[in-house]
C-alpha positions in Angstrom: 77.0 171.6 -146.9 73.9 171.3 -144.5 70.8 173.1 -145.2 68.7 174.5 -142.2 65.0 175.1 -143.3 63.7 178.5 -142.9 60.7 179.6 -141.3 59.0 179.9 -144.7 60.1 176.5 -145.5 58.2 175.1 -142.4 55.2 177.2 -143.1 55.1 175.7 -146.8 54.8 172.0 -145.2 52.7 173.3 -142.1 49.7 171.3 -143.2 51.5 167.9 -143.6 53.2 168.6 -140.4 49.9 169.3 -138.4 48.6 165.9 -140.1 51.6 163.9 -139.3 52.1 165.1 -135.8 48.6 164.6 -134.8 48.6 161.2 -136.4 51.6 160.2 -134.4 50.1 161.5 -131.0 47.0 159.3 -132.0 49.1 156.3 -132.2 50.4 156.9 -128.7 47.2 157.9 -127.2 45.2 154.9 -128.2 47.4 152.7 -125.8 47.1 155.1 -122.9 43.2 155.4 -122.8 40.4 152.6 -122.1 39.3 151.1 -125.2 35.7 152.5 -124.7 37.0 156.2 -124.4 39.8 156.2 -127.0 37.6 156.2 -130.3 35.7 159.7 -129.6 39.2 161.3 -128.6 40.8 159.9 -131.6 38.0 161.3 -133.8 38.3 164.6 -132.1 42.0 164.7 -132.8 41.6 163.6 -136.4 38.9 166.4 -137.0 41.2 169.0 -135.3 44.1 168.0 -137.6 41.9 167.9 -140.8 40.7 171.6 -139.7 44.0 172.7 -138.6 45.6 171.7 -141.9 42.8 173.4 -144.0 43.6 176.6 -141.9 47.3 176.1 -142.6 46.9 175.4 -146.3 44.9 178.7 -146.6 47.2 180.6 -144.5 50.2 179.4 -146.5 48.9 181.1 -149.7 49.9 184.5 -148.1 52.4 183.3 -145.8 54.9 182.1 -147.0 53.0 182.5 -150.5 53.1 180.6 -153.7 56.6 179.6 -154.9 59.4 176.9 -154.1 60.8 175.8 -150.9 63.2 173.5 -149.4 65.8 174.2 -152.2 62.9 173.7 -154.6 61.7 170.4 -153.4 58.4 171.9 -152.3 56.4 173.8 -154.6 53.2 176.1 -153.7 51.0 177.1 -156.6 47.3 177.6 -157.2 47.1 174.0 -158.8 48.7 172.4 -155.6 46.8 174.2 -153.1 43.5 173.4 -154.7 44.5 169.6 -154.8 45.5 169.7 -151.3 42.2 171.2 -150.3 40.2 168.5 -152.2 42.3 165.9 -150.2 41.5 167.6 -146.7 37.9 168.2 -147.7 37.6 164.5 -148.6 39.2 163.5 -145.4 36.7 165.6 -143.4 33.8 163.7 -145.2 35.3 160.7 -144.5 35.7 161.5 -140.7 32.0 162.7 -140.3 30.6 159.7 -142.0 32.8 156.5 -142.0 33.2 155.8 -138.3 29.5 155.1 -137.8 29.3 152.6 -140.4 32.6 151.0 -139.3 31.7 150.6 -136.0 28.2 149.1 -136.9 30.2 146.4 -138.8 32.7 146.0 -135.8 35.6 147.1 -137.8 36.2 150.6 -136.3 39.7 150.2 -135.0 41.9 153.0 -133.4 44.5 152.8 -136.2 42.0 154.0 -138.6 42.1 157.7 -137.6 46.1 158.1 -137.8 46.0 156.1 -141.2 43.7 158.3 -142.8 45.8 161.4 -141.5 49.3 159.7 -142.9 47.2 159.0 -146.2 46.3 162.6 -146.8 49.7 163.9 -145.9 51.2 161.6 -148.6 48.7 162.8 -151.0 49.6 166.3 -150.3 53.3 165.4 -150.8 52.8 163.7 -153.8 51.3 166.7 -155.7 53.2 169.5 -153.7 56.5 167.8 -153.9 58.8 169.3 -156.7 61.6 166.5 -156.6 61.1 163.0 -157.8 62.2 161.5 -154.3 59.6 163.6 -152.2 56.8 162.7 -154.9 57.7 158.7 -154.8 57.9 159.0 -150.8 54.6 160.6 -150.9 53.1 158.0 -153.2 54.4 155.1 -150.9 52.9 156.8 -147.7 49.8 157.2 -149.4 49.7 153.7 -150.8 50.6 151.8 -147.9 48.1 153.6 -145.7 45.4 152.7 -148.4 46.5 149.1 -148.3 46.2 148.7 -144.7 42.8 150.6 -144.5 41.2 148.3 -147.2 42.5 145.4 -145.3 41.0 146.6 -142.0 37.8 144.4 -142.6 39.8 141.3 -141.5 36.6 139.4 -141.1 35.8 139.7 -144.9 37.8 137.5 -147.5 36.9 139.8 -150.3 38.2 142.9 -148.4 41.4 140.8 -147.6 41.9 139.8 -151.3 41.4 143.4 -152.4 43.9 144.5 -150.3 46.4 141.9 -151.3 45.6 142.6 -155.0 45.9 146.1 -154.8 49.2 145.8 -152.8 50.9 143.4 -155.4 49.8 145.4 -158.5 50.8 148.7 -156.5 54.3 147.4 -155.7 54.6 146.6 -159.5 53.5 150.2 -160.6 55.9 151.5 -157.8 58.8 149.5 -159.4 58.0 151.2 -162.8 58.1 154.6 -161.2 61.2 154.0 -159.5 63.1 152.6 -162.6 61.7 155.8 -164.2 63.1 158.0 -161.8 66.5 156.1 -161.9 66.6 157.0 -166.0 65.5 160.4 -165.2 68.3 160.8 -163.0 70.8 159.1 -165.2 69.8 161.4 -167.9 70.1 164.8 -166.1 72.2 164.3 -163.0 69.0 165.7 -160.8 65.9 164.6 -159.4 64.3 168.1 -159.3 61.2 168.1 -161.7 62.7 171.1 -163.8 66.1 169.7 -164.4 65.0 166.1 -164.9 62.4 166.7 -167.4 64.6 169.0 -169.6 65.6 166.2 -171.7 61.8 166.4 -173.2 62.8 169.6 -175.0 65.8 168.2 -176.6 66.4 166.2 -179.7 68.8 163.4 -180.5 70.1 160.3 -178.5 70.9 162.5 -175.5 67.4 162.8 -174.6 66.5 159.2 -174.7 67.3 158.4 -171.2 64.9 161.5 -170.1 62.2 160.1 -172.7 62.3 156.5 -171.5 62.4 157.4 -167.6 59.3 159.7 -168.1 57.5 156.7 -169.9 58.1 154.3 -167.3 57.1 156.9 -164.7 53.8 157.6 -166.5 53.1 153.9 -166.2 53.1 154.1 -162.7 51.0 157.1 -162.7 48.5 155.4 -165.0 48.2 152.5 -162.9 47.1 154.9 -159.8 44.6 156.7 -162.0 43.4 153.2 -163.4 43.9 154.2 -167.3 43.4 151.0 -169.4 45.3 148.9 -169.8 46.4 149.4 -166.0 42.8 149.3 -164.6 42.4 145.6 -163.7 42.6 146.2 -160.0 39.8 149.0 -159.9 36.6 146.9 -159.9 37.8 144.0 -157.4 39.2 146.7 -155.0 36.2 148.9 -155.1 33.9 146.2 -154.6 35.9 144.2 -151.9 36.5 147.4 -149.8 34.3 148.8 -147.1 32.0 151.2 -149.0 32.8 154.4 -146.9 36.5 153.6 -147.5 36.0 153.1 -151.2 34.5 156.4 -151.2 37.5 158.0 -149.8 39.7 156.2 -152.3 37.7 156.7 -155.2 37.7 160.6 -154.4 41.0 161.7 -152.9 42.8 158.8 -153.9 42.1 159.1 -157.6 42.3 162.9 -157.7 45.7 162.5 -156.1 47.1 160.6 -159.0 45.3 162.8 -161.6 46.8 165.6 -159.8 50.3 164.4 -160.3 49.5 163.6 -164.1 48.4 167.4 -164.3 51.6 168.6 -162.4 53.8 166.5 -164.8 52.0 167.8 -167.8 52.7 171.3 -167.1 56.4 170.6 -167.9 55.4 169.3 -171.1 56.6 171.5 -174.1 54.1 173.0 -176.2 54.4 172.4 -180.1 56.2 169.8 -181.8 58.2 168.2 -179.1 55.2 167.7 -176.8 52.9 166.2 -179.5 54.2 162.6 -178.6 53.2 162.8 -175.0 49.8 164.5 -176.0 48.9 161.6 -178.4 50.3 159.0 -175.9 48.0 160.3 -172.9 45.2 161.2 -175.3 45.0 157.8 -176.6 45.0 156.1 -173.4 42.1 158.4 -172.3 40.0 157.7 -175.4 40.7 153.8 -174.6 39.9 154.2 -170.9 36.5 156.3 -171.5 35.3 153.7 -174.3 36.3 150.7 -172.3 35.2 151.8 -169.0 31.9 152.5 -170.3 31.1 149.6 -172.4 32.0 147.2 -169.4 30.0 149.2 -166.9 27.0 148.7 -169.3 26.6 144.9 -168.2 27.7 145.5 -164.5 24.6 144.8 -161.8 26.7 145.3 -158.7 26.8 149.2 -158.0 30.1 149.5 -156.6 31.6 147.7 -159.8 29.5 149.9 -162.0 31.1 152.9 -160.2 34.4 151.4 -160.5 34.3 151.1 -164.3 32.7 154.2 -164.5 35.8 155.9 -162.7 37.9 154.4 -165.6 36.1 156.4 -167.9 36.0 159.5 -165.8 39.7 159.1 -165.6 39.6 159.1 -169.5 37.8 162.5 -169.6 40.2 164.2 -167.3 43.3 162.7 -168.9 42.0 164.0 -172.3 41.6 167.5 -170.9 45.0 167.4 -169.4 46.4 166.1 -172.4 45.0 168.8 -174.4 46.0 171.7 -171.9 42.6 172.1 -170.3 44.2 172.2 -166.6 41.9 174.4 -165.2 38.6 172.7 -166.5 40.1 169.3 -165.3 40.8 170.5 -161.8 37.1 171.7 -161.6 36.2 168.2 -163.0 38.2 166.7 -160.3 36.8 168.7 -157.6 33.3 168.0 -158.6 34.1 164.3 -159.1 35.5 163.8 -155.8 32.5 165.2 -153.9 30.3 163.2 -156.0 31.8 159.9 -155.1 32.1 160.8 -151.6 28.4 161.4 -151.5 27.0 158.4 -153.4 29.5 155.9 -151.6 28.4 157.4 -148.1 24.5 156.8 -149.3 25.5 153.1 -150.6 26.9 152.7 -147.3 24.0 153.6 -145.4 21.8 151.1 -147.6 24.2 148.3 -147.1 23.7 148.4 -143.1 21.5 145.4 -144.2 24.7 143.4 -145.2 23.4 143.2 -148.8 25.5 144.4 -151.7 23.6 146.9 -153.5 22.7 145.9 -156.9 21.0 147.6 -159.5 17.9 145.1 -159.9 18.0 145.2 -156.2 17.0 149.0 -155.8 13.9 148.2 -157.6 10.8 150.2 -155.9 13.3 152.0 -153.6 11.4 155.1 -154.0 8.4 153.5 -152.1 10.4 152.3 -149.1 13.3 155.0 -148.9 11.9 158.2 -150.9 14.7 160.4 -149.7 17.4 157.8 -150.5 15.8 157.4 -153.8 15.9 161.1 -154.6 19.4 161.7 -153.4 20.6 158.7 -155.3 18.9 159.8 -158.7 20.5 163.3 -158.4 23.8 161.8 -157.7 23.8 159.5 -160.7 22.2 162.1 -163.0 25.2 164.2 -162.1 27.6 161.6 -162.8 25.7 161.1 -166.0 26.0 164.9 -167.0 22.3 165.7 -167.1 21.3 169.2 -167.0 20.8 171.3 -165.2 23.1 169.1 -162.4 26.6 170.2 -162.0 28.1 167.1 -163.6 26.6 168.4 -167.1 28.5 171.7 -166.5 31.9 170.0 -165.5 31.8 168.1 -168.9 30.5 171.1 -170.8 33.5 173.4 -169.6 36.1 170.5 -170.0 34.9 169.6 -173.4 34.5 173.5 -174.7 38.2 173.8 -173.9 39.2 170.8 -176.0 36.9 172.1 -178.6 38.7 175.6 -178.7 41.5 173.9 -181.0 41.3 173.0 -184.7 43.6 170.2 -184.0 42.5 166.9 -185.5 43.5 164.7 -182.5 41.6 167.0 -180.2 38.6 166.8 -182.3 38.9 163.1 -182.4 39.1 163.2 -178.3 36.1 165.5 -178.2 33.8 163.3 -180.5 35.1 160.3 -178.4 34.0 162.0 -175.2 30.5 163.0 -176.4 29.8 159.7 -177.8 31.1 158.0 -174.4 28.6 160.4 -172.4 25.8 159.2 -174.3 26.7 155.6 -173.7 27.2 156.5 -170.1 23.9 157.9 -169.5 22.2 154.8 -170.4 23.5 152.8 -167.3 23.3 155.9 -164.8 19.7 156.4 -165.8 18.8 152.8 -165.0 19.3 153.7 -161.3 16.4 156.3 -161.6 14.3 153.8 -163.8 14.8 151.0 -161.1 14.0 152.9 -158.2 10.9 154.7 -159.6 9.5 152.7 -162.5 9.9 149.0 -161.2 7.1 147.7 -159.2 9.1 144.8 -157.5 9.7 144.7 -153.9 13.2 145.9 -153.0 15.8 143.5 -151.9 16.9 145.8 -149.4 14.0 144.9 -147.2 15.0 141.2 -146.9 18.1 142.0 -144.9 18.3 143.9 -141.2 16.4 146.9 -140.6 18.2 150.1 -142.0 18.0 152.6 -139.3 17.6 156.3 -139.9 20.6 158.5 -140.3 19.3 162.2 -140.0 22.9 163.7 -139.8 24.0 161.8 -142.9 20.8 162.8 -144.9 21.3 166.4 -144.0 24.8 166.2 -145.3 24.0 164.6 -148.6 20.7 166.9 -148.9 22.9 169.8 -148.7 25.4 168.4 -151.4 22.5 167.5 -153.5 21.4 171.2 -153.4 25.0 172.2 -154.4 25.0 169.5 -157.3 21.6 170.9 -158.6 22.5 174.9 -158.4 26.3 175.0 -157.4 27.1 175.7 -160.9 25.6 179.3 -160.7 28.2 180.5 -158.5 31.1 177.9 -158.6 32.6 177.5 -161.9 36.2 176.9 -163.1 36.9 180.8 -162.9 36.5 180.6 -159.0 39.4 178.2 -158.7 41.8 181.1 -159.9 
């Protein structure tokens, strides 16, 4: 029997339709206009697409409203709407910041704009999908777009190596997810999340297909979230990618994977039947936050340090998800995404001298680039969770929720997260120490002259104000 989508079905996916539609238009337009004129038009179309999708997302909360659409293949809920909003905001920031840096390095290709739109639409399908096939297709759309975006820097062997490494390991993770979907379908006869995961509620050998399939599916998700031991691609890909694109991947890309994990764990039954998955993901979270922070301690390259710290942050969020702190984890992801966008944009600005930014290389930065030094200190202190910056409140809200239970395992996770936050504070604080307390001339002056960028600093300045005072009016309850 054929199914004809209703108007509500179409309204539910209207943000993705806008993104994909204008991305297809952009692919055609680039061949019809002179090369010198097409960049501005493509940039304008991408900006219109993102703003239009953001408005359509807001409109969809009232018409058609929260619920399931396309025969329960698409689900709109406060969680999925906020996740989609993070992707769109990350895309807007990237559109405003990245093209200038890409153009300066001669790697701004017309395909950048439609690829970015396709990538965001894939993220939205990934977390809005309520069917395993829709989720997998969304994952492949965003993954393929990211592979190409990372490899756009064709003149850099390191970028091409990063793209290939990400592609090969991503293909293996997709294979695990697809095999997991096959087992889930075999155990339930359906790819709908509600039905496919029903076996997790059951005991006996009848549920083994579902449990095996869900475990394999979680392997693929763990790769995308960069949890240990599925994290090896992260430092190389972060370091090799163009920095402004790394910011997009570290914010929207990481949030989409964590968002999928959050959606999956809303189906985990409470009580005895859900304890196995709680212990499994909680254990990975504890290992990830510890391993990421320990390895980050000895990193000198700033992007590699951020890569390993992202592994630890994934551990914090996963611990919250495993313990049922979904609202606090969502708040953490929102702040973490914006922090990543700001810090990678600032690093990209300093890297216009064609120097890889290192911790030792920013010594005496406050004397040469005082505004950049202030912004960098605020951003890294926020990452560290130093009060009164908003990073402190994100961790506090998350850990408070974990601490509400008397469960021994949650207490272990709480102790591990607090101890790891102390470890992380050491290497984050090194940035402020190097830029303000070291007198050696900064290595940045040895490269080409860094041109001023008032627009970027206005944007980062506003974000720094938000990171300093935003916790007063923006708290987890604001997401409801």
